[in-house]
C-alpha positions in Angstrom: 0.1 0.2 0.1 1.4 3.4 -0.8 0.8 6.6 1.0 -1.5 9.3 -0.3 0.3 12.2 -1.6 -1.8 14.7 0.7 -0.6 12.6 3.9 2.6 13.9 5.4 5.1 11.4 6.0 6.7 12.9 8.9 8.5 16.2 9.8 11.7 17.9 9.2 12.6 20.5 11.8 15.0 23.3 11.4 16.5 24.9 14.5 18.1 28.3 14.1 21.4 27.3 12.3 18.9 25.3 9.9 16.9 28.0 9.2 19.9 30.5 8.9 21.6 28.1 6.2 18.2 27.8 4.6 18.0 31.7 4.1 21.6 31.5 2.9 20.7 28.5 0.3 23.2 26.3 1.8 23.8 23.4 -0.5 23.3 20.9 2.2 20.3 22.4 3.6 18.9 22.8 0.1 19.1 19.2 -0.3 17.5 18.4 2.9 14.5 20.6 1.9 14.4 19.0 -1.5 14.2 15.6 -0.1 11.5 16.9 2.4 9.4 18.1 -0.5 9.7 14.7 -2.4 8.8 12.8 0.4 6.1 14.9 1.4 7.5 15.9 4.8 6.2 18.8 6.8 9.1 21.4 7.3 8.8 23.4 10.5 10.5 25.6 13.1 9.4 26.8 16.4 8.4 30.4 16.5 11.0 30.8 19.3 13.8 30.1 16.6 12.7 33.3 14.8 14.2 35.2 17.7 17.5 33.7 17.1 17.6 34.1 13.3 16.2 37.7 13.0 19.1 40.3 13.2 20.1 43.6 11.2 22.2 41.9 8.7 19.7 39.1 7.6 18.7 39.3 4.1 14.9 40.0 5.0 13.5 39.0 1.5 15.4 35.6 1.5 14.2 35.0 5.3 10.7 35.8 4.4 10.8 33.6 1.2 12.2 30.9 3.4 9.7 31.2 6.1 6.7 31.1 3.6 7.8 27.6 2.6 7.7 26.0 6.0 5.2 25.9 8.9 6.2 28.1 11.9 4.7 26.3 15.1 3.6 28.6 18.0 4.9 28.4 21.5 1.5 27.5 23.2 1.3 26.8 27.0 1.3 23.1 26.6 4.6 23.4 24.4 6.0 25.7 27.1 5.2 23.3 29.9 6.4 20.2 28.1 9.7 22.3 27.4 10.0 23.1 30.9 9.7 19.1 31.9 12.2 18.4 29.2 14.9 20.7 30.9 13.9 19.3 34.3 14.2 15.9 33.2 17.9 16.4 31.8 19.0 18.8 34.6 19.3 21.8 32.3 18.2 25.5 33.1 15.8 27.5 30.9 17.9 30.5 31.0 20.5 29.0 28.8 18.5 26.1 27.0 15.0 27.7 26.8 14.8 28.0 22.9 16.4 24.4 22.4 14.1 23.1 25.0 10.9 24.7 23.0 12.1 23.7 19.6 12.6 19.8 21.3 9.0 20.0 22.6 7.7 21.2 19.2 9.5 18.3 17.4 8.3 16.0 19.9 4.7 17.4 19.3 5.0 17.0 15.4 3.8 14.0 13.3 6.4 11.4 13.2 9.1 10.1 12.0 10.8 13.3 13.0 14.1 14.8 12.1 15.9 17.9 13.4 18.7 19.7 11.7 20.7 21.5 14.1 24.0 22.9 15.1 23.5 21.7 18.5 23.1 17.9 18.3 24.1 17.0 21.8 21.7 19.3 23.5 18.8 18.6 21.2 19.4 14.8 21.4 19.4 15.0 25.2 16.0 16.9 25.3 14.3 14.8 22.6 15.5 11.4 23.2 15.4 8.7 21.0 11.9 9.6 19.5 13.7 12.0 17.2 16.3 11.8 14.8 19.1 14.5 15.5 21.4 15.6 12.5 24.2 18.0 12.8 24.4 20.7 10.1 
């Protein structure tokens, strides 16, 4: 049996580095995004990730075009509470790891299988556990 083209087959999650590299049209990230489209994967990021990516030197038109091609998941109260639990479970503090925790909670709430492209694989792997594939970019 084959999957319907309208049914997503999983989720690709971009952290701030993944999103920044997508804006810069990095070849590796561009290849991942092409594979995601071909496999009908949802491509998402956390709304919190925008805080890390937006800065005065960012190419705003390229950023807006890139954002238009993915889903920006909101930070809801359940996501925030899950992020706090994830931090507590691994003994990390929200002051330093808050955005990673929010991205992790967002990834864990996404339809699986889930792959996260990140510059911080150790922390994301600790926060997400084995339910998410974490790949360094």
